[in-house]
C-alpha distance (Angstrom), angle and dihedral (degrees) to the residues before:
residue distance angle dihedral
M1 . . .
S2 3.78 . .
T3 3.71 145.0 .
I4 3.78 88.1 -131.7
S5 3.81 90.3 56.6
R6 3.78 89.6 44.3
T7 3.79 93.4 50.0
L8 3.78 91.6 42.4
A9 3.78 90.2 58.3
A10 3.79 94.2 46.5
V11 3.79 94.3 46.9
L12 3.78 96.3 44.1
V13 3.78 93.5 46.7
T14 3.80 92.4 46.4
A15 3.79 92.3 46.0
A16 3.78 92.0 49.6
V17 3.79 97.4 45.4
A18 3.79 93.6 105.0
C19 3.80 92.9 56.7
A20 3.81 98.7 35.9
P21 3.80 124.6 85.2
A22 3.77 114.1 -98.0
P23 3.80 112.5 -97.9
A24 3.77 118.3 -105.9
T25 3.77 120.3 -88.0
D26 3.80 124.4 -142.6
T27 3.80 87.3 -91.6
D28 3.80 90.8 52.8
S29 3.80 89.6 51.2
A30 3.78 93.0 51.0
A31 3.79 90.8 49.1
T32 3.82 90.8 57.1
G33 3.79 93.0 47.9
N34 3.81 96.7 -101.4
T35 3.78 117.8 142.4
V36 3.82 115.7 -126.4
T37 3.78 101.0 -174.8
D38 3.80 123.9 101.0
L39 3.80 121.9 -17.8
P40 2.91 134.7 -63.4
R41 3.80 89.6 57.3
S42 3.78 120.5 -160.2
I43 3.81 110.2 -125.3
T44 3.79 125.6 -164.3
P45 3.83 113.3 -129.0
E46 3.78 115.6 -113.3
P47 3.82 118.9 -112.6
G48 3.79 107.1 -76.6
E49 3.82 95.9 24.4
V50 3.80 90.2 115.7
R51 3.81 95.8 150.5
L52 3.80 93.8 57.8
T53 3.79 124.6 76.8
N54 3.79 134.0 162.8
I55 3.83 93.2 22.5
R56 3.82 113.5 -167.3
Q57 3.81 128.2 -171.3
L58 3.82 109.1 -138.3
T59 3.82 102.9 -177.9
D60 3.78 134.9 37.4
G61 3.79 122.6 -174.2
G62 3.78 136.4 35.9
E63 3.79 122.9 17.1
N64 3.82 113.2 -47.2
A65 3.79 123.6 177.5
E66 3.81 149.9 131.2
A67 3.78 93.1 56.8
Y68 3.81 111.7 178.1
F69 3.81 132.4 -176.8
S70 3.78 127.3 -115.6
A71 3.81 115.8 -121.5
D72 3.80 91.9 -100.3
G73 3.81 91.4 49.5
K74 3.80 93.2 -125.2
R75 3.81 101.5 102.5
I76 3.80 137.3 45.0
I77 3.79 129.9 -153.0
F78 3.80 117.4 -156.6
Q79 3.80 143.9 154.8
S80 3.78 124.6 -115.1
T81 3.81 145.4 173.6
R82 3.80 92.0 -151.1
D83 3.80 122.4 141.5
G84 3.80 92.5 44.3
R85 3.79 96.4 -62.4
S86 3.79 118.3 155.6
C87 3.82 94.8 -148.2
D88 3.80 136.7 27.7
Q89 3.79 128.4 -74.9
M90 3.80 125.2 -176.3
Y91 3.81 121.6 -102.0
T92 3.78 139.7 174.3
M93 3.80 130.8 -153.3
N94 3.79 141.0 165.6
V95 3.80 117.6 -91.2
D96 3.80 89.5 -102.7
G97 3.82 90.6 57.3
S98 3.80 95.5 -105.3
D99 3.79 128.8 126.4
E100 3.81 96.4 33.1
K101 3.80 113.3 -176.7
M102 3.79 136.4 167.7
I103 3.80 111.8 -121.6
S104 3.83 102.4 176.8
N105 3.80 120.8 84.8
G106 3.81 97.2 -108.2
E107 3.80 94.5 -114.3
G108 3.79 125.7 114.8
K109 3.79 119.8 -16.8
T110 3.80 129.6 -53.8
T111 3.80 136.4 -159.7
C112 3.80 145.8 163.6
G113 3.80 107.4 35.6
F114 3.80 125.0 -172.7
F115 3.81 138.1 173.3
Y116 3.81 119.9 -123.4
N117 3.80 143.6 159.5
G118 3.79 92.6 56.4
D119 3.83 90.4 -46.1
Q120 3.82 88.8 -61.2
R121 3.83 92.1 113.4
V122 3.80 138.9 28.1
F123 3.78 132.8 -154.9
F124 3.79 129.3 -157.0
A125 3.80 139.9 157.9
S126 3.81 122.4 -103.1
T127 3.80 137.7 175.9
H128 3.81 94.7 -155.2
A129 3.83 95.4 111.0
A130 3.82 91.0 55.2
E131 3.80 101.0 29.8
K132 3.80 124.1 21.0
S133 3.80 92.1 -170.3
C134 3.79 131.0 52.0
P135 3.82 116.1 -77.0
A136 3.79 115.9 -88.7
P137 3.82 117.6 -102.9
L138 3.80 115.2 -90.4
D139 3.79 122.2 -103.8
P140 3.83 105.0 -93.7
S141 3.81 90.4 -150.6
K142 3.81 88.1 72.3
G143 3.80 90.2 68.1
Y144 3.77 122.6 -147.7
V145 3.82 103.1 7.6
W146 3.79 139.6 121.9
G147 3.75 132.1 -148.0
I148 3.79 131.0 -104.8
D149 3.78 104.1 -143.3
P150 3.84 125.7 -155.3
Y151 3.81 98.8 -101.6
D152 3.77 127.8 165.9
I153 3.81 126.1 -175.2
Y154 3.81 120.8 -104.2
T155 3.80 134.4 -176.3
A156 3.80 129.1 -147.3
N157 3.75 143.9 159.5
P158 3.83 112.6 -83.2
D159 3.81 89.4 -99.4
G160 3.82 91.2 54.8
S161 3.81 96.6 -105.3
D162 3.81 124.3 128.6
L163 3.82 93.5 34.4
K164 3.83 111.0 -167.4
R165 3.78 131.9 178.9
L166 3.81 114.6 -120.5
T167 3.84 102.1 179.6
N168 3.80 129.4 33.1
Y169 3.79 106.6 -166.2
D170 3.83 99.0 118.4
T171 3.79 90.6 -144.6
Y172 3.78 136.1 81.7
T173 3.82 105.7 -44.3
A174 3.80 114.2 152.9
E175 3.82 144.6 102.3
A176 3.80 91.2 93.9
I177 3.83 119.7 177.0
L178 3.80 128.6 179.2
S179 3.82 120.7 -122.1
P180 3.81 116.4 -117.4
D181 3.82 91.7 -109.2
G182 3.82 90.4 52.4
K183 3.81 93.9 -124.3
K184 3.82 103.9 103.1
I185 3.78 141.6 38.4
V186 3.79 124.4 -147.1
F187 3.81 116.4 -155.3
T188 3.81 146.1 158.9
S189 3.80 122.5 -114.1
L190 3.79 142.6 172.6
K191 3.80 90.7 -154.7
D192 3.82 94.6 116.9
G193 3.80 96.5 42.4
D194 3.80 101.7 -89.8
L195 3.80 133.3 63.9
D196 3.79 102.3 -96.4
I197 3.79 139.9 155.6
Y198 3.81 122.9 -108.2
T199 3.79 139.0 174.6
M200 3.81 129.0 -146.8
N201 3.77 138.8 169.4
V202 3.79 115.4 -91.4
D203 3.81 89.1 -103.1
G204 3.84 91.2 56.9
T205 3.81 97.1 -104.3
D206 3.82 129.9 122.9
V207 3.82 97.1 34.5
R208 3.81 110.9 -168.1
Q209 3.81 128.3 -174.9
L210 3.81 113.7 -134.9
T211 3.82 104.4 178.4
T212 3.81 128.9 47.3
T213 3.83 106.6 161.5
P214 3.84 110.3 122.5
G215 3.79 109.1 -102.6
Y216 3.76 136.3 46.8
D217 3.82 122.7 -35.0
G218 3.79 117.0 173.0
G219 3.77 151.3 118.1
P220 3.83 93.2 75.4
W221 3.80 121.4 -174.2
W222 3.80 129.8 179.5
S223 3.79 121.6 -122.4
P224 3.83 114.2 -116.1
D225 3.82 91.2 -100.5
G226 3.82 93.0 45.6
T227 3.81 94.7 -123.7
Q228 3.82 97.7 108.1
I229 3.80 140.0 36.8
A230 3.80 125.8 -148.3
Y231 3.80 118.6 -154.0
R232 3.79 144.6 157.4
A233 3.77 123.5 -112.4
Y234 3.78 145.1 -176.7
H235 3.82 113.4 -163.9
P236 3.80 109.5 175.5
T237 3.80 111.9 -156.6
D238 3.80 98.3 -179.9
P239 3.84 107.2 92.6
A240 3.81 93.4 -135.7
E241 3.81 91.8 49.0
L242 3.80 91.6 47.4
K243 3.80 90.9 50.1
E244 3.81 91.1 50.9
Y245 3.81 89.6 51.2
Q246 3.81 92.2 49.5
D247 3.81 93.7 44.7
L248 3.80 91.0 53.1
L249 3.79 91.1 44.9
A250 3.80 89.8 55.8
Q251 3.82 86.5 58.0
R252 3.84 91.7 48.8
M253 3.78 92.7 -106.1
I254 3.77 138.5 111.5
R255 3.80 135.5 -172.6
P256 3.82 107.2 -129.2
N257 3.79 105.2 -166.9
K258 3.83 98.4 108.4
M259 3.80 121.9 53.6
E260 3.79 134.3 138.5
L261 3.81 131.8 -171.9
F262 3.79 123.5 -103.0
V263 3.81 136.1 -179.8
M264 3.82 128.4 -153.6
N265 3.77 137.9 171.9
A266 3.81 115.2 -90.4
D267 3.83 90.4 -102.5
G268 3.83 92.3 53.8
S269 3.80 96.4 -101.8
N270 3.81 126.8 127.5
Q271 3.81 97.0 29.0
R272 3.78 109.3 -172.6
Q273 3.79 136.5 170.9
V274 3.81 117.7 -115.1
T275 3.82 105.6 -179.2
K276 3.78 131.5 40.7
L277 3.79 97.7 177.5
G278 3.79 104.2 123.9
G279 3.78 123.8 -130.8
A280 3.79 121.8 59.2
N281 3.80 116.9 -35.3
F282 3.79 113.8 178.0
G283 3.80 148.7 140.6
P284 3.81 96.5 58.6
N285 3.77 117.2 -170.0
W286 3.79 132.4 166.7
T287 3.78 132.7 -107.4
P288 3.82 111.4 -119.6
D289 3.82 92.5 -102.6
G290 3.83 91.7 53.2
K291 3.80 92.4 -126.6
Q292 3.81 99.4 108.5
L293 3.78 142.1 30.2
I294 3.78 125.0 -128.9
F295 3.81 114.7 -154.4
S296 3.79 146.8 149.4
S297 3.80 124.8 -102.4
N298 3.79 143.1 169.0
Y299 3.81 93.4 -167.4
K300 3.80 92.7 128.8
D301 3.80 89.9 62.3
P302 3.83 108.9 10.1
R303 3.80 93.7 -175.8
S304 3.79 92.6 57.6
G305 3.78 137.0 80.2
N306 3.81 90.6 -130.4
F307 3.81 100.9 118.2
D308 3.80 121.0 170.3
L309 3.79 133.9 -173.6
Y310 3.81 118.1 -106.5
L311 3.79 138.9 -177.9
V312 3.80 121.1 -139.0
N313 3.79 135.5 175.3
L314 3.80 117.5 -116.4
D315 3.81 90.6 -106.1
G316 3.81 91.6 54.8
T317 3.80 96.0 -103.9
G318 3.79 129.4 116.1
L319 3.80 98.9 43.7
E320 3.82 108.8 -171.5
Q321 3.80 126.6 -178.0
V322 3.82 112.5 -133.2
T323 3.83 103.9 178.4
T324 3.78 126.7 37.9
H325 3.81 105.4 179.7
D326 3.80 111.1 130.7
T327 3.81 96.5 -122.2
F328 3.82 133.5 52.5
D329 3.82 126.3 -38.4
G330 3.81 120.2 169.7
F331 3.83 151.2 125.4
P332 3.84 97.1 66.0
M333 3.82 124.0 -172.6
F334 3.79 130.9 171.4
S335 3.79 120.5 -134.1
P336 3.82 115.7 -107.3
D337 3.82 90.5 -101.7
G338 3.81 91.7 48.0
T339 3.80 94.7 -124.3
K340 3.81 99.0 108.2
L341 3.79 138.6 46.1
I342 3.79 123.5 -151.7
W343 3.80 122.4 -165.7
A344 3.80 144.2 148.1
S345 3.78 123.7 -105.4
N346 3.79 144.5 170.3
R347 3.80 91.4 -141.4
F348 3.81 115.4 130.9
A349 3.81 92.6 0.5
K350 3.79 116.6 173.0
E351 3.81 89.5 -145.6
E352 3.78 121.9 42.2
G353 3.79 112.0 -93.5
S354 3.82 97.2 2.5
T355 3.79 116.4 143.9
N356 3.80 127.9 -136.8
V357 3.79 138.0 -180.0
F358 3.81 119.8 -105.1
I359 3.80 132.7 -176.0
A360 3.81 128.5 -164.7
D361 3.77 140.9 174.9
W362 3.81 110.3 -103.8
K363 3.78 125.1 -135.3
């Protein structure tokens, strides 16, 4: 759903590696009854993962995340650092993990892909117009931060041909998601000096700003009926904290350790906070009935990379833990028919901290 979510996961997991349990090896997987032969691999749910059955691992190698369904539920678009790449490119595959192919041009860094126009087109964000190579590593003296890269949104055919630029802001513009009626895109951009949420028509016209509170607003996702948008936000009220946020933003960086979930109407009205958990809560998506959000959080141990998926009612009640594995789980999305959940996880990684795409039947 967003490069910021994607980078948040990678940074938090990497930063927490010393205090997190080592990921399972192939031997560990075999001992728990998990198959480690050809993909897709069958994975046994962890104790407490009662809503997940028939878990399959679809990718294996590199960093793979933000995997989202096509409208017909047959294809998946995702970003990956496979094949030795040092930053993400955009890929598609079938829902069983077959027919993987890179669809971006191999330049710069990409994020946040989505199918649209009846699955006849895709859009995604890329830095290739501003930076042909991967972004430079961040200055370690800045501490726990991640970069805000100069993305713009592009469209292409599902095989990557006919690449066209949709936005021209030359600054962070990503996290784009299609409305249920296929007419609008919601996205996050730094184009007006702060990280805010906008909507536009699928052809890039009629751009409207929805959020204006100082601080970070991002990761937007439409409700199933298109009337509401869920998102994550960090709105510092302390003057010193706000100044730190703005100083980092001026250097194309942000510190992502505090985020809560919000919901607003599709026109930006009636913005209200859903969670008050502490830590980093991100990647909100909707249950198929539109009554709950599913999201990732490390609120139980905010200094760790142990993120799990949770369900919550729109008024903040009814918090329910969905995943229980002791590493990272995030970026959830339900299939169009509501029967399956796809997400990214560090579980059973061959290399410590690597992220793969998983799919499960939902109950």
